[in-house]
C-alpha positions in Angstrom: 15.8 28.6 -19.6 17.8 30.7 -17.1 21.5 30.5 -17.5 23.3 28.8 -14.6 20.3 26.8 -13.3 20.8 23.2 -12.5 18.3 21.3 -14.7 16.7 18.3 -12.9 14.0 15.9 -14.0 12.0 13.7 -11.6 10.0 10.7 -12.2 6.5 11.7 -11.2 4.8 8.4 -12.0 3.8 8.0 -8.3 1.4 10.9 -8.6 -0.8 8.9 -10.9 -3.7 6.9 -9.3 -4.6 6.9 -5.6 -2.1 8.8 -3.4 0.1 6.6 -1.2 3.2 7.5 0.8 5.5 7.5 -2.2 3.0 9.8 -4.0 3.0 12.2 -1.1 6.8 12.2 -1.1 6.9 12.9 -4.8 4.2 15.7 -4.7 5.7 17.5 -1.8 9.2 17.2 -3.0 8.2 18.7 -6.4 6.3 21.5 -4.8 9.2 22.6 -2.7 11.8 22.1 -5.5 9.8 24.2 -8.0 10.2 27.3 -5.8 13.9 27.0 -5.2 16.3 29.4 -6.9 19.1 27.8 -9.0 16.9 24.9 -10.1 14.8 24.3 -13.2 12.5 21.4 -12.4 10.7 19.1 -14.8 8.8 15.8 -14.3 8.1 12.8 -16.4 6.2 9.5 -16.1 7.9 6.3 -17.2 4.9 4.4 -18.5 2.4 5.5 -21.3 -0.4 5.1 -18.8 1.4 7.2 -16.2 1.9 10.0 -18.7 -1.8 10.3 -19.4 -2.6 10.3 -15.7 0.0 13.0 -15.0 -2.0 15.7 -16.7 -3.0 18.4 -14.2 -1.3 16.8 -11.3 2.0 18.6 -11.4 2.7 21.5 -9.0 2.9 25.0 -10.4 6.4 25.7 -11.8 7.1 22.1 -12.8 7.2 21.4 -16.5 5.9 18.1 -17.8 8.5 16.1 -19.8 8.2 13.0 -21.9 9.1 11.3 -25.1 7.1 11.7 -28.3 4.9 8.8 -29.4 2.8 6.3 -27.3 5.6 5.2 -25.0 6.1 1.7 -23.5 4.7 -0.2 -20.6 6.7 0.1 -17.4 7.4 -3.7 -17.3 9.0 -3.5 -20.7 11.3 -0.6 -19.7 12.3 -2.4 -16.4 13.2 -5.6 -18.2 15.4 -3.6 -20.6 17.1 -1.5 -17.9 18.0 -4.6 -15.9 20.3 -5.6 -18.8 21.0 -2.6 -21.0 21.3 1.2 -20.8 18.4 1.6 -23.3 16.1 3.5 -23.7 18.1 6.3 -22.1 16.8 8.9 -19.6 17.3 11.6 -22.2 14.4 10.2 -24.1 12.1 11.0 -21.2 13.8 14.1 -19.8 15.5 15.7 -22.7 18.6 17.8 -22.0 18.9 17.7 -18.2 21.7 17.7 -15.6 20.3 15.3 -13.0 17.6 12.6 -13.4 15.9 11.5 -10.1 14.1 8.3 -10.0 11.7 8.8 -7.0 10.5 5.2 -6.6 13.3 2.6 -6.9 13.9 3.0 -10.6 15.9 5.5 -12.5 16.4 5.4 -16.4 20.0 4.9 -17.4 21.5 8.1 -18.7 24.1 8.8 -21.4 25.0 12.2 -20.3 23.0 13.2 -17.2 23.9 12.3 -13.6 21.4 9.9 -11.9 19.9 9.5 -8.5 17.5 6.8 -7.3 15.4 6.9 -4.1 15.0 3.6 -2.3 12.2 3.9 0.2 12.7 0.4 1.7 13.9 -3.0 0.9 10.6 -4.9 1.5 10.9 -6.7 -1.9 14.2 -8.1 -0.7 13.0 -9.1 2.7 9.5 -10.3 1.8 9.4 -11.2 -1.9 6.4 -13.4 -1.4 4.4 -10.3 -0.2 5.6 -8.1 -3.1 4.3 -7.5 -6.6 6.2 -9.1 -9.4 7.3 -5.7 -10.6 8.5 -4.7 -7.2 10.6 -7.9 -6.9 12.8 -6.4 -9.7 13.6 -3.4 -7.7 16.8 -4.5 -5.9 18.3 -5.7 -9.2 17.3 -2.5 -10.9 18.9 -0.4 -8.2 22.2 -2.4 -8.4 22.2 -2.0 -12.2 21.7 1.8 -11.9 24.5 2.0 -9.4 26.8 0.1 -11.6 26.1 2.7 -14.3 27.0 5.5 -11.9 23.8 6.4 -10.0 23.7 7.6 -6.5 21.2 6.3 -3.9 18.9 8.5 -1.7 17.0 6.8 1.2 14.3 8.0 3.6 16.2 7.0 6.7 19.6 6.0 8.0 18.2 2.6 8.6 17.5 2.0 4.9 20.8 3.6 4.0 22.6 0.9 6.1 20.5 -1.8 4.4 21.4 -0.4 0.9 25.1 -0.5 1.8 25.0 -3.9 3.4 22.4 -5.9 1.3 22.9 -4.2 -2.2 26.6 -3.6 -1.8 26.4 0.1 -2.8 29.5 2.1 -1.7 28.9 4.2 1.4 30.0 7.4 -0.4 27.2 6.9 -3.0 24.3 6.7 -0.4 22.7 9.6 1.3 19.8 9.6 3.8 17.4 12.5 3.7 14.3 12.3 5.9 11.0 13.3 4.1 8.8 16.0 5.6 6.0 15.3 8.0 2.3 15.5 7.1 1.5 16.6 3.6 -0.1 20.1 3.2 -3.6 19.2 2.0 -4.8 22.6 0.9 -8.5 22.8 0.3 -9.2 19.1 0.2 -13.0 19.4 0.5 -15.4 18.4 3.1 -14.9 15.3 5.2 -17.5 12.6 4.3 -16.6 9.6 6.3 -19.4 8.5 8.7 -18.7 6.0 11.5 -21.5 4.0 13.2 -23.5 5.8 15.7 -22.4 3.5 18.5 -18.7 4.3 18.0 -18.1 6.8 20.8 -14.3 6.6 20.2 -11.9 4.5 18.0 -8.5 3.1 17.4 -7.3 4.0 13.9 -5.1 2.0 11.5 -4.2 3.7 8.3 -2.3 2.3 5.2 -2.4 -0.1 2.3 -3.5 -3.5 3.4 -0.4 -5.6 2.9 1.1 -8.3 5.1 3.9 -6.3 6.6 1.5 -3.8 8.1 0.3 -6.6 10.5 -3.3 -5.5 10.5 -4.6 -9.0 11.3 -2.5 -9.0 14.4 -4.0 -5.6 15.3 -7.5 -7.1 14.9 -6.6 -10.0 17.2 -5.1 -7.6 19.8 -8.2 -5.3 19.7 -10.3 -8.4 20.2 -8.5 -9.1 23.5 -9.3 -5.7 25.0 -12.6 -4.7 23.3 -14.8 -6.2 26.0 -13.3 -3.8 28.5 -13.9 -0.8 26.4 -17.5 -0.6 25.1 -18.3 1.9 22.6 -14.8 1.7 21.2 -14.3 0.7 17.4 -11.2 -0.3 15.5 -11.2 1.7 12.2 -9.0 0.5 9.3 -8.6 2.9 6.5 -6.5 2.5 3.4 -6.4 0.9 -0.1 -6.9 -2.9 -0.5 -3.8 -4.8 -1.1 -2.2 -8.3 -0.9 -3.1 -8.6 2.8 -6.8 -8.1 2.3 -7.9 -11.7 2.4 -5.9 -12.4 5.6 -7.4 -9.3 7.2 -10.9 -10.4 6.3 -10.4 -13.8 7.9 -9.0 -12.2 11.1 -12.0 -9.9 11.4 -14.4 -12.8 10.8 -12.8 -14.7 13.6 -12.6 -11.9 16.1 -15.0 -11.9 19.1 -15.3 -8.1 18.4 -15.8 -8.4 14.7 -19.0 -6.2 14.8 -16.8 -3.4 16.1 -14.2 -3.4 13.3 -14.9 -0.9 10.6 -13.1 -1.1 7.3 -13.3 2.0 5.1 -10.9 1.3 2.2 -9.1 4.3 0.5 -10.3 7.6 2.0 -10.0 11.2 0.6 -7.4 13.6 2.1 -10.2 15.4 4.0 -11.5 12.1 5.4 -8.0 11.0 6.3 -7.4 14.2 8.2 -10.7 13.9 10.0 -10.0 10.3 11.0 -6.5 11.2 12.3 -7.9 14.1 14.4 -10.8 12.2 15.8 -9.0 9.0 16.8 -8.3 8.1 20.5 -5.3 6.0 19.5 -3.4 5.5 16.3 -1.9 1.9 15.9 0.9 1.1 13.6 2.1 -2.5 14.3 4.1 -2.8 11.0 6.9 -5.3 11.1 9.1 -3.4 8.6 9.2 0.3 7.6 11.6 2.5 5.7 10.2 5.6 7.3 6.7 5.7 8.6 4.6 8.7 7.5 1.2 7.8 8.9 2.3 7.8 12.6 4.0 11.1 12.0 0.7 12.5 10.6 -1.1 11.2 13.7 1.5 12.8 16.0 1.2 16.2 14.2 -2.5 16.5 15.2 -2.0 15.3 18.7 -3.2 11.7 18.5 -1.1 9.2 20.6 0.7 6.5 18.7 1.4 2.9 19.6 3.9 1.3 17.1 6.1 -1.7 16.7 9.8 -1.1 17.1 10.6 -2.3 13.6 12.7 -1.0 10.8 13.2 2.8 10.7 10.3 3.6 13.0 12.4 4.0 16.2 14.7 6.4 14.2 11.8 8.4 12.9 9.4 8.5 15.9 12.0 8.5 18.7 10.5 8.7 22.3 7.2 10.0 21.1 5.5 6.6 20.5 4.4 3.8 22.9 6.6 1.0 21.7 5.8 -2.7 21.4 8.0 -5.6 20.0 7.2 -6.5 16.5 4.8 -9.4 16.1 3.9 -9.4 19.8 0.1 -9.4 19.9 -0.1 -9.7 23.7 2.2 -6.5 24.1 0.1 -4.8 21.5 -3.2 -5.6 23.2 -1.7 -4.4 26.6 -0.6 -1.1 25.0 -4.0 -0.5 23.5 -5.7 -1.3 26.7 -3.4 1.0 28.6 -3.8 4.0 26.4 -7.6 3.6 26.1 -7.7 3.6 29.9 -5.2 6.2 30.8 -6.0 9.9 29.8 -2.7 11.2 31.2 -0.7 8.7 29.2 -2.5 9.8 26.0 -1.9 13.4 26.8 1.8 12.9 27.5 2.2 11.0 24.2 0.2 13.7 22.3 2.6 16.5 23.6 5.6 14.5 22.7 4.2 13.5 19.3 3.5 17.1 18.3 7.1 18.1 19.1 8.5 15.1 17.2 6.5 15.7 14.1 7.6 19.4 14.1 11.2 18.2 13.5 10.2 17.1 9.9 9.6 19.6 7.2 9.4 19.4 3.4 11.3 22.6 3.1 14.3 21.0 4.9 13.9 17.8 2.9 13.9 19.8 -0.5 17.0 21.8 0.6 18.9 18.7 1.4 17.9 17.0 -1.8 18.8 20.1 -3.8 22.3 19.9 -2.2 22.5 16.3 -3.1 21.6 17.2 -6.8 24.6 19.5 -6.9 26.9 16.9 -5.4 25.7 14.2 -7.9 25.9 16.6 -10.8 29.5 17.5 -10.0 
């Protein structure tokens, strides 16, 4: 251990399993922090299952940390931390200066400083759409703050919500935007195959959950599909609590034969889909940041999005905006962009410029500065 280095330990549990937005945040932040002078970076997983899945997934230069023994299920740990400061972070991270919980939960620490990332407050706004474990998140964040933790958010929008809805003092909350698209490296050959009749397509990308409003997108597409033959609606992303509603919307659509569901796709397929889309649609009714539309912008795909949550803050003037839950406006926007080449080109130009404002290097630099502030 080099003298004078700040020792930080990050919860890398989000790297286990299929990679979602939080997993991208965790992977890219760890990769950038590992190369920064003045930091010694380690990573741990909260659950025993996560520890096993973490093997081989950490970036070079990041040490894997963890307690001896088999460990405990995450639900048991969360239940304990909601009431008591045990088991302590030191059991997971050893001797460290800062412990960073990257996904709503940070272990209580006896000596180290703590920081917890709150990506959004959807469990508070929409508990009926959230997993039972996620419904605990707001209380776990408040418990962590009572014990001295600081809060990092992905946007100023969520920072304001954390201050207002969770009662966290303003001086303990910091917003740092994530970077833009993840660096895929050599992700392999794209294998996704669309139907031969699909000359072009509207793309939706993300976990199928109610707040993503994918059934509304299906209905909006059904309104305009007749005027755009050869156009498909492609929906890619892991199944989730909104899958049943989405299936019903597709079955009821007059254009149901032109809706293609792909499920989770590999990084190479994800990139290929983003680059090949005519329009990227993101009608979500609540977002704490919004990485998928930034990914589309980075490759020059025009974006239509609902003006909800942090999306206006993140995407600025580079998206075609529609009011949340307004299916008629969404249909009109899709029809306009599918018909107007110059409008698509204008949005593509603005989108590339907007995506270029976000970098993981800058994100890591600001987070590293936050570590120093928290530790002091």
